[in-house]
DRENMIDREN-547981 format. One line per 2 residues: number of its first residue (from 1); for each residue x, y, z of C-alpha. Coordinates in Angstrom, 2 decimals. Layout:
DRENMIDREN-547981
NUM = X Y Z; ...
This chain:
DRENMIDREN-547981
1 = 123.29 81.05 98.35; 125.04 84.12 96.81
3 = 123.02 87.45 96.48; 120.95 87.68 93.47
5 = 122.76 90.05 90.96; 119.76 92.39 90.40
7 = 119.15 92.72 94.09; 122.94 93.52 94.38
9 = 122.72 95.91 91.54; 119.72 97.80 93.23
11 = 121.47 97.95 96.53; 124.67 99.29 94.91
13 = 122.64 101.99 93.10; 121.19 103.16 96.34
15 = 124.52 103.15 98.05; 126.12 105.21 95.30
17 = 123.06 107.53 95.18; 123.46 108.00 99.07
19 = 127.23 108.45 99.36; 127.27 112.04 100.46
21 = 124.16 111.98 102.62; 125.04 108.75 104.29
23 = 128.62 109.93 105.11; 127.16 113.12 106.65
25 = 124.79 110.99 108.81; 127.51 108.66 110.01
27 = 129.77 111.57 110.82; 126.93 112.96 112.97
29 = 126.65 109.64 114.78; 130.42 109.52 115.52
31 = 130.43 113.23 116.75; 127.79 112.14 119.43
33 = 129.91 109.39 120.88; 131.74 109.87 124.12
35 = 133.54 107.68 126.81; 131.71 106.57 129.90
37 = 128.02 106.77 130.55; 126.32 109.45 128.41
39 = 124.93 111.09 131.43; 128.53 111.71 132.71
41 = 128.68 115.15 130.82; 125.66 116.52 132.72
43 = 126.29 119.02 135.43; 125.35 118.09 139.04
45 = 122.12 120.02 138.84; 121.15 118.50 135.43
47 = 121.85 114.98 136.85; 119.97 115.61 140.00
49 = 116.90 116.65 138.13; 117.33 113.50 136.00
51 = 117.14 111.13 139.00; 115.14 113.03 141.54
53 = 112.11 110.76 141.53; 114.04 107.42 141.30
55 = 114.28 105.01 144.28; 117.42 104.72 146.41
57 = 118.94 101.88 144.42; 118.45 103.38 141.00
59 = 119.48 106.84 142.35; 122.65 105.47 143.67
61 = 123.48 103.91 140.23; 122.65 106.95 138.30
63 = 124.68 109.48 140.50; 128.04 107.83 140.03
65 = 128.32 104.27 139.12; 129.55 103.28 135.62
67 = 126.30 101.56 134.72; 124.03 101.94 131.73
69 = 120.61 103.65 131.79; 118.01 102.30 129.50
71 = 115.58 104.84 127.99; 112.06 103.81 127.22
73 = 110.08 105.61 124.64; 106.32 104.46 124.87
75 = 103.31 104.88 122.73; 101.14 103.41 125.40
77 = 97.49 104.48 125.63; 94.69 102.32 126.59
79 = 92.43 103.25 123.83; 94.46 101.48 121.20
81 = 94.11 97.87 121.48; 97.62 97.34 120.08
83 = 99.23 99.68 122.46; 97.33 98.85 125.65
85 = 99.56 95.95 126.59; 102.53 98.35 126.88
87 = 101.07 99.65 130.20; 103.04 96.96 132.08
89 = 106.26 97.02 129.91; 108.13 99.80 131.88
91 = 107.91 97.89 135.09; 109.08 94.82 133.45
93 = 112.00 96.58 131.85; 112.88 98.35 135.04
95 = 113.07 95.04 136.90; 115.37 93.57 134.12
97 = 117.64 96.45 134.22; 117.91 96.21 138.12
99 = 118.69 92.55 137.91; 121.66 93.45 135.45
101 = 122.95 96.23 137.79; 121.63 98.88 135.46
103 = 118.66 101.32 135.51; 115.71 102.10 133.24
105 = 113.54 105.14 132.94; 110.63 106.12 130.75
107 = 112.20 108.92 128.74; 108.92 110.00 127.21
109 = 105.79 109.20 125.55; 104.53 109.83 122.09
111 = 101.05 110.24 120.62; 99.44 107.16 119.07
113 = 96.25 107.60 117.21; 94.14 104.87 115.71
115 = 93.28 105.20 112.07; 90.39 102.56 112.76
117 = 88.66 105.20 114.92; 89.23 108.14 112.61
119 = 88.42 106.46 109.13; 86.31 108.81 107.15
121 = 86.47 111.52 109.86; 88.23 114.74 110.34
123 = 90.82 113.36 112.62; 92.05 111.24 109.90
125 = 93.64 114.49 108.34; 96.04 114.42 111.30
127 = 97.09 110.83 110.84; 99.97 111.25 108.40
129 = 101.41 114.21 110.16; 101.26 112.32 113.51
131 = 104.23 110.39 112.26; 106.26 113.49 112.12
133 = 105.04 114.60 115.55; 105.93 111.25 116.92
135 = 109.49 111.60 115.56; 109.83 114.99 117.27
137 = 108.33 113.72 120.57; 110.92 110.90 120.46
139 = 113.66 113.39 120.04; 112.32 115.47 122.87
141 = 112.22 112.47 125.32; 115.79 111.54 124.39
143 = 117.15 115.06 124.39; 117.89 114.94 128.25
145 = 120.93 112.89 127.32; 120.69 110.54 130.11
147 = 120.51 107.19 128.31; 123.08 104.68 127.03
149 = 120.53 102.43 125.20; 116.84 102.81 124.03
151 = 113.83 100.68 123.55; 110.76 101.66 121.63
153 = 107.24 100.53 122.47; 105.08 100.97 119.40
155 = 103.32 98.80 116.83; 100.76 100.75 114.56
157 = 100.47 102.70 111.36; 102.51 105.95 111.62
159 = 103.80 105.13 115.19; 106.79 102.86 114.12
161 = 107.87 104.93 111.29; 107.82 107.92 113.49
163 = 109.64 106.13 116.32; 112.26 105.02 113.72
165 = 112.77 108.50 112.39; 113.15 109.80 115.91
167 = 115.51 107.04 116.95; 117.66 107.53 113.84
169 = 118.19 111.19 115.03; 119.93 109.49 118.07
171 = 121.57 106.82 115.88; 124.55 106.79 118.24
173 = 122.42 104.96 120.69; 121.53 101.17 120.51
175 = 117.93 100.55 120.06; 115.44 97.60 120.09
177 = 111.81 97.96 119.10; 109.29 95.90 121.26
179 = 105.85 94.97 119.75; 102.83 93.94 121.78
181 = 101.67 91.12 119.45; 98.25 90.66 117.67
183 = 94.99 90.00 119.35; 93.67 86.46 119.08
185 = 91.38 85.58 116.09; 87.98 86.93 115.98
187 = 85.36 86.51 113.33; 86.82 85.66 109.89
189 = 87.79 88.81 107.91; 85.69 87.70 104.91
191 = 82.62 87.61 107.06; 83.29 91.07 108.53
193 = 83.82 92.36 104.91; 80.51 90.96 103.85
195 = 78.60 92.67 106.64; 80.19 95.92 105.78
197 = 79.29 95.59 102.11; 75.63 94.66 103.07
199 = 75.62 97.66 105.30; 76.80 99.95 102.46
201 = 73.88 98.32 100.30; 71.40 99.18 103.08
203 = 70.83 95.54 103.82; 72.35 95.27 107.23
205 = 71.51 97.29 110.27; 73.78 99.42 112.32
207 = 73.46 96.92 115.18; 74.50 94.10 112.94
209 = 77.40 96.01 111.70; 78.55 96.97 115.14
211 = 78.23 93.31 116.28; 80.52 92.09 113.44
213 = 83.08 94.69 113.99; 83.11 94.21 117.61
215 = 83.58 90.46 117.15; 86.55 91.12 114.76
217 = 88.17 93.85 117.02; 87.67 92.23 120.33
219 = 90.50 92.40 122.78; 94.00 93.66 123.40
221 = 96.71 93.35 120.65; 97.10 94.51 117.05
223 = 94.26 94.13 114.57; 94.75 90.85 112.94
225 = 94.72 91.92 109.25; 97.96 92.56 107.47
227 = 97.68 96.30 107.40; 100.23 98.90 108.16
229 = 100.66 97.84 111.78; 101.59 94.21 111.11
231 = 103.61 95.23 108.04; 105.59 97.46 110.46
233 = 106.46 94.39 112.58; 107.85 92.21 109.65
235 = 109.81 95.21 108.25; 111.41 95.80 111.71
237 = 112.44 92.15 111.95; 113.81 92.25 108.27
239 = 116.03 95.15 109.26; 117.23 93.38 112.41
241 = 116.15 95.89 115.05; 113.31 93.69 116.67
243 = 114.07 90.47 118.24; 113.61 87.39 115.77
245 = 110.01 86.02 115.73; 108.78 88.71 118.14
247 = 106.19 90.17 115.85; 103.18 87.82 116.14
249 = 103.21 86.34 119.68; 99.88 87.16 121.38
251 = 99.90 89.63 124.40; 99.78 88.55 127.97
253 = 101.36 85.29 127.21; 104.53 83.77 128.88
255 = 106.36 83.83 125.64; 105.39 87.48 124.99
257 = 106.74 88.35 128.46; 109.98 86.46 127.90
259 = 110.54 88.35 124.61; 109.93 91.59 126.45
261 = 112.57 90.69 129.17; 115.05 89.62 126.51
263 = 114.72 92.76 124.59; 115.57 94.76 127.66
265 = 118.50 92.70 128.51; 119.78 92.81 124.80
267 = 119.43 96.50 124.70; 121.73 96.93 127.76
269 = 124.18 94.36 126.34; 124.77 96.27 123.11
271 = 125.26 99.67 124.72; 128.75 101.37 124.54
273 = 129.52 100.39 128.17; 129.66 96.77 127.12
275 = 131.79 94.93 124.58; 129.11 94.51 121.98
277 = 128.26 98.03 120.94; 125.67 98.20 118.17
279 = 124.37 101.66 117.68; 121.15 101.89 115.55
281 = 122.47 104.18 112.96; 125.15 101.65 112.02
283 = 122.57 98.78 111.84; 120.14 100.51 109.60
285 = 122.20 100.79 106.40; 121.23 100.53 102.80
287 = 121.08 96.58 102.92; 118.59 96.87 105.84
289 = 116.48 99.31 104.05; 116.47 96.98 101.02
291 = 115.56 94.00 103.18; 112.50 96.02 104.46
293 = 111.39 96.65 100.96; 112.02 92.97 99.96
295 = 109.86 91.81 102.80; 107.06 94.30 102.08
297 = 106.92 92.96 98.49; 107.34 89.18 99.42
299 = 104.38 89.51 101.98; 102.00 91.87 100.21
301 = 102.41 94.53 102.91; 100.81 97.95 103.35
303 = 101.04 100.58 100.64; 101.56 103.20 103.49
305 = 105.24 101.99 103.59; 105.94 103.23 100.14
307 = 105.69 106.65 101.84; 107.06 105.92 105.33
309 = 110.18 103.83 104.42; 111.41 106.65 102.06
311 = 111.25 108.93 105.05; 112.90 106.34 107.45
313 = 115.65 105.95 104.83; 116.11 109.68 104.59
315 = 116.42 109.95 108.27; 119.54 107.50 107.99
317 = 120.99 109.41 105.20; 119.69 107.04 102.49
319 = 118.05 107.91 99.34; 115.39 105.42 98.44
321 = 112.84 105.94 95.69; 109.63 104.54 94.24
323 = 111.51 103.24 91.31; 113.73 101.20 93.62
325 = 110.60 99.88 95.17; 108.94 99.01 91.88
327 = 112.03 97.26 90.57; 112.33 95.25 93.74
329 = 108.55 94.31 93.60; 109.17 92.95 90.04
331 = 112.16 90.96 91.33; 110.68 89.52 94.44
333 = 107.98 86.73 94.53; 104.84 87.04 96.45
335 = 105.12 84.44 99.31; 102.23 85.16 101.64
337 = 98.48 85.70 101.40; 97.14 87.38 104.40
339 = 94.07 89.49 104.49; 93.24 91.69 102.65
341 = 95.49 89.60 100.01; 93.94 86.41 101.25
343 = 91.48 84.97 103.75; 94.11 84.25 106.71
345 = 94.96 86.57 109.56; 98.39 87.04 110.96
347 = 97.88 84.41 113.59; 97.38 81.85 110.91
349 = 100.25 83.36 109.02; 102.51 82.76 112.01
351 = 101.28 79.31 112.46; 101.91 78.45 108.92
353 = 105.47 79.45 109.08; 105.47 83.20 109.48
355 = 108.46 85.49 109.20; 110.98 82.74 109.91
357 = 109.88 80.67 106.92; 109.57 83.82 104.56
359 = 113.16 85.22 105.64; 114.86 81.89 105.27
361 = 113.28 81.23 101.90; 114.42 84.80 100.63
363 = 117.85 84.39 102.05; 118.55 80.96 100.61
365 = 117.34 82.32 97.21; 119.76 85.26 97.44
367 = 116.72 87.63 97.53; 117.56 89.13 100.95
369 = 120.67 90.45 102.37; 121.85 87.81 104.98
371 = 125.07 89.58 106.11; 123.57 92.29 108.35
373 = 124.64 92.97 111.85; 121.38 92.90 113.82
375 = 120.34 93.33 117.53; 120.31 89.51 117.66
377 = 123.63 87.90 118.42; 123.21 85.46 115.44
379 = 122.57 88.00 112.85; 120.06 87.58 110.04
381 = 120.34 83.82 110.19; 118.63 83.96 113.64
383 = 115.61 85.47 111.95; 115.04 82.11 110.19
385 = 114.49 80.63 113.65; 111.42 80.91 116.00
387 = 111.28 81.82 119.66; 110.09 79.20 122.13
389 = 110.06 78.55 125.95; 112.08 75.62 127.14
391 = 111.67 75.03 130.88; 110.66 78.52 131.22
393 = 113.60 79.98 129.33; 113.50 81.75 126.09
395 = 115.25 79.77 123.29; 115.39 79.82 119.53
397 = 114.54 76.79 117.49; 114.62 76.01 113.78
399 = 111.62 77.35 111.84; 109.42 75.26 109.62
401 = 111.25 74.01 106.49; 107.93 73.51 104.70
403 = 104.87 75.67 104.78; 102.18 74.42 107.31
405 = 99.51 75.87 105.09; 100.11 76.46 101.44
407 = 97.03 78.70 101.16; 98.83 81.26 103.45
409 = 102.62 81.05 102.88; 104.71 79.36 100.23
411 = 108.40 79.07 99.20; 110.26 80.81 96.56
413 = 109.95 77.69 94.16; 106.18 77.85 94.45
415 = 105.02 81.42 95.01; 101.48 82.97 94.75
417 = 102.82 85.27 92.11; 106.06 85.64 90.36
419 = 106.19 89.33 91.49; 105.61 91.12 94.58
421 = 102.62 93.02 95.91; 103.08 96.43 94.86
423 = 103.42 98.24 91.38; 104.34 101.85 90.37
425 = 102.00 103.20 87.78; 103.26 105.77 85.29
427 = 101.32 107.89 82.74; 100.11 111.31 81.86
429 = 98.37 111.72 85.18; 101.68 111.43 87.20
431 = 102.93 108.56 89.19; 100.87 106.43 91.67
433 = 100.97 103.09 93.25; 98.64 100.07 93.18
435 = 98.49 97.10 95.54; 98.18 94.29 93.03
437 = 98.40 91.45 95.47; 94.85 92.55 96.81
439 = 93.25 92.58 93.28; 92.32 89.43 91.34
441 = 94.02 89.40 87.92; 90.69 89.79 86.04
443 = 90.10 93.17 87.76; 93.69 94.61 87.26
445 = 92.74 96.44 84.07; 89.90 98.91 83.61
447 = 88.92 101.56 80.92; 85.92 103.63 82.09
449 = 84.77 107.25 82.42; 85.91 109.38 85.44
451 = 83.55 110.44 88.16; 85.39 113.30 89.77
453 = 84.83 114.26 93.50; 86.90 116.54 95.83
455 = 85.65 114.71 98.95; 85.18 111.02 99.42
457 = 81.75 111.51 101.12; 80.47 112.94 97.80
459 = 80.97 109.59 96.00; 78.70 107.83 98.67
461 = 76.02 110.51 98.05; 76.15 109.93 94.30
463 = 75.54 106.28 94.86; 72.68 106.98 97.21
465 = 71.10 109.09 94.63; 71.64 106.36 91.92
467 = 73.46 108.57 89.45; 76.74 106.70 89.31
469 = 77.59 105.06 85.88; 77.64 101.30 85.70
471 = 81.35 101.26 85.12; 83.53 104.23 86.35
473 = 86.87 105.31 87.73; 86.43 107.34 90.83
475 = 88.84 110.29 90.87; 89.03 111.50 94.52
477 = 91.36 114.50 94.28; 92.64 117.26 96.73
479 = 93.46 114.52 99.20; 97.21 114.80 99.05
481 = 99.57 115.92 101.79; 99.51 119.55 100.98
483 = 95.69 119.66 100.53; 94.52 118.04 103.74
485 = 97.25 115.93 105.23; 96.67 112.93 102.83
487 = 93.98 110.93 104.84; 93.35 107.32 104.16
489 = 90.28 106.68 102.13; 89.40 103.26 103.39
491 = 85.75 104.38 104.10; 85.21 104.09 100.25
493 = 86.23 100.34 100.26; 82.80 98.85 101.15
495 = 81.07 100.86 98.51; 83.51 100.19 95.76
497 = 83.79 96.41 96.76; 80.01 96.14 96.72
499 = 79.70 97.64 93.16; 82.50 95.20 92.00
501 = 80.61 92.40 93.55; 77.51 93.40 91.43
503 = 79.62 92.77 88.19; 80.41 96.45 87.61
505 = 83.87 97.60 86.65; 85.20 100.26 89.19
507 = 88.55 101.69 90.27; 89.81 104.45 92.39
509 = 92.44 107.18 91.48; 93.43 109.64 94.07
511 = 96.23 111.66 95.58; 95.18 110.40 99.02
513 = 96.14 107.11 100.70; 94.33 103.83 101.16
515 = 94.72 101.72 104.20; 97.08 98.72 104.49
517 = 93.71 96.94 104.59; 93.08 98.08 100.99
519 = 90.16 96.66 99.21; 89.93 94.24 96.25
521 = 89.15 96.84 93.56; 92.00 98.40 91.67
523 = 93.27 101.65 93.36; 95.94 104.00 91.95
525 = 96.90 105.85 95.18; 99.43 108.44 96.41
527 = 99.29 110.12 92.91; 102.08 112.62 92.53
529 = 102.04 115.42 91.88; 99.00 116.02 93.97
531 = 96.16 118.32 92.76; 96.98 121.04 95.18
533 = 100.51 121.25 93.64; 98.98 121.78 90.12
535 = 99.14 118.14 89.29; 97.11 116.74 86.28
537 = 94.40 115.42 88.71; 93.17 119.02 88.94
539 = 92.57 119.07 85.31; 90.54 115.79 85.03
541 = 86.90 116.35 84.07; 83.81 114.33 84.61
543 = 83.45 111.76 81.92; 86.97 111.74 80.83
545 = 88.04 108.29 79.78; 90.76 106.64 82.07
547 = 92.67 103.44 81.33; 94.38 101.72 84.29
549 = 96.65 98.66 83.54; 97.97 97.26 86.78
551 = 99.90 94.47 84.97; 101.68 96.94 82.57
553 = 102.08 99.64 85.29; 100.33 102.31 83.32
555 = 97.75 104.83 84.11; 96.46 107.10 81.21
557 = 94.00 109.85 80.77; 92.55 109.30 77.31
559 = 92.11 112.94 76.29; 93.63 114.95 73.53
561 = 96.94 116.44 74.57; 96.25 119.88 73.36
563 = 92.88 120.03 74.80; 94.14 118.75 78.15
565 = 96.91 121.29 78.31; 94.47 124.15 77.68
567 = 92.38 123.32 80.58; 92.57 125.41 83.78
569 = 93.13 123.59 87.13; 89.86 123.15 88.85
571 = 89.44 124.74 92.27; 89.18 122.57 95.41
573 = 85.46 122.52 96.27; 85.89 120.29 99.34
575 = 84.90 122.47 102.49; 87.72 123.89 104.59
577 = 87.65 122.43 108.06; 89.42 123.66 111.25
579 = 87.90 121.37 113.93; 89.40 118.37 115.53
581 = 92.75 120.31 115.75; 93.29 120.45 112.04
583 = 93.90 124.19 112.31; 97.06 123.43 114.42
585 = 98.61 121.67 111.33; 98.37 124.46 108.73
587 = 102.11 124.84 108.77; 102.64 121.08 108.20
589 = 100.40 121.17 105.22; 102.19 124.18 103.96
591 = 105.68 122.77 103.95; 105.07 119.11 103.52
593 = 106.96 117.41 100.71; 105.35 115.11 98.00
595 = 104.27 111.60 98.64; 107.17 110.00 96.55
597 = 109.68 111.86 98.82; 108.10 110.68 102.11
599 = 105.54 113.42 102.47; 107.77 114.85 105.31
601 = 106.71 118.01 107.05; 109.73 118.29 109.35
603 = 113.65 118.52 108.95; 114.67 114.92 108.55
605 = 118.24 113.69 107.73; 121.72 114.79 108.13
607 = 122.97 118.47 107.88; 125.04 119.34 105.09
609 = 128.46 121.36 105.36; 126.85 124.58 105.36
611 = 124.50 123.68 108.18; 121.25 123.27 106.18
613 = 119.20 120.00 106.53; 119.78 117.76 103.67
615 = 117.19 118.61 101.00; 115.92 115.74 98.97
617 = 114.40 117.91 96.37; 117.44 120.01 95.66
619 = 119.91 117.05 95.58; 117.88 114.29 93.94
621 = 114.93 115.77 92.19; 114.46 113.54 88.86
623 = 111.88 115.93 87.44; 109.33 113.33 87.09
625 = 106.43 115.39 88.37; 107.02 118.32 86.23
627 = 107.36 116.06 83.21; 104.16 114.31 83.94
629 = 102.32 117.48 84.50; 103.36 119.06 81.21
631 = 103.29 116.15 78.80; 99.93 114.28 78.75
633 = 99.74 111.56 75.97; 97.48 111.71 73.04
635 = 94.10 110.04 73.41; 93.92 106.49 72.35
637 = 91.47 105.20 69.72; 88.13 103.99 71.11
């Protein structure tokens, strides 16, 4: 099937917009290439330090043989269930390398925090910035210049985007990403959500809630809902930088171990010392970025990626915008319903056909670029196949031609919805995003008065005091990147879900984030410009009428334009906090960019001719934030 003309047009627009920055990035890759092992330019003292702790065989190979050295960047820690399985990966990879006459070393570790642990707490304010720290940590690990190929051990939330940004800074090196796989199913997600809502209503004890949470998050592996972590995995496959079908194979299984070994082998096969050189920076081009966004929309993935993949694209010299994402979402049908967009977990999604089924459907419909070079020998066509063990050997077999469970995954001819999971909202409050796939159609439009708070905890206190209106739009402001690091506000989901279940109409409008496990109520999130940048949110007052229409893609404050313009921005009344390490990130908050430009707090992307780092704001500012802040609409008739 030929490429859909609209998908072609969107891709070409991104290519043209990115001509200068992409050329600068690729020139940087070319300048980093050299003949022989990359460590060959090290002095004897440098090299001796690099292999001092190695065993005799590895040391002999690293001293002089023309053999590749595999660098391992790991996000292992044994508090995160998704990352605990990585404890054994380095030894597996070292054994693979030795069998191939090569070597492998852990180049460095990166931090990996769990948003599930920090939800609603001070540590959540470090979460988004941890992505940038991970990118810098990746660069530090690889800066020793000892490596000819790389593998990245990471799964969750900010960890994969951070690893990608760091890896793209070393885009002259081949790279493969290795997941750990999801934990096996626990109690149904719907049952867990019901206990959370009963707890929010005071009808369940803490012991009952903890028992339900423990039965849901019960072992090693990724949490089984389709949040940011599992969205990461499908997007990596869609870009061709993770082995086909590797995403949702459970930890500590023979197939999981076979995929890990094959990833190590393949990373060494595609290094510059072989005859199949595939550097990461060449693989991740505009088509690969579009494939990632297409997959995000087709599967109803995490809203966090509307921030992260703009940053990842920028790291490769590619200019991706929310408008591109919105246009792709309106083109791409929704093919999967996985919790929170449905009842199934990712294990059931994989059993129903998983990524192989979705990718093949999209490619055959011309809705996904099928002509990418990938880390797999067979290109994107191989991503329509599934891994399997045949006599103990990893093999690829054809994926399902028909969905095994039409309640979970469907083909392009019979989608759950004609459009994808996310929508850009525009209006006189700025620009924001909504995850429509998580919200039933009857709840996608609301007109109600604003309840304005500067900290999410205040909303829970207002509910406990019984003073919330029956129907309302919760405006939770001063939660953007510059204000406090843009924490996720998933702790509000049980309360707002409970109120909606009671027949009340509620919604959330915020310049903060909502987890990839976002709730079933309408939520306009990532509002840009944020309140701390003087955005319209800072001038919303208690009782102002707000109309949110997810289907039409609009969010309007129904206030007279002249009155609204005359208002002074409200001060941030949320208490300043310096515990939990938040004081260490003051500089990040000061320099961070807006959400629709990736909320980046570090230099990211290629250098321009004068040596400055490519500046998205200067080169590509479309002026939307200023226009939105200065031109509120007239109030609508009641």
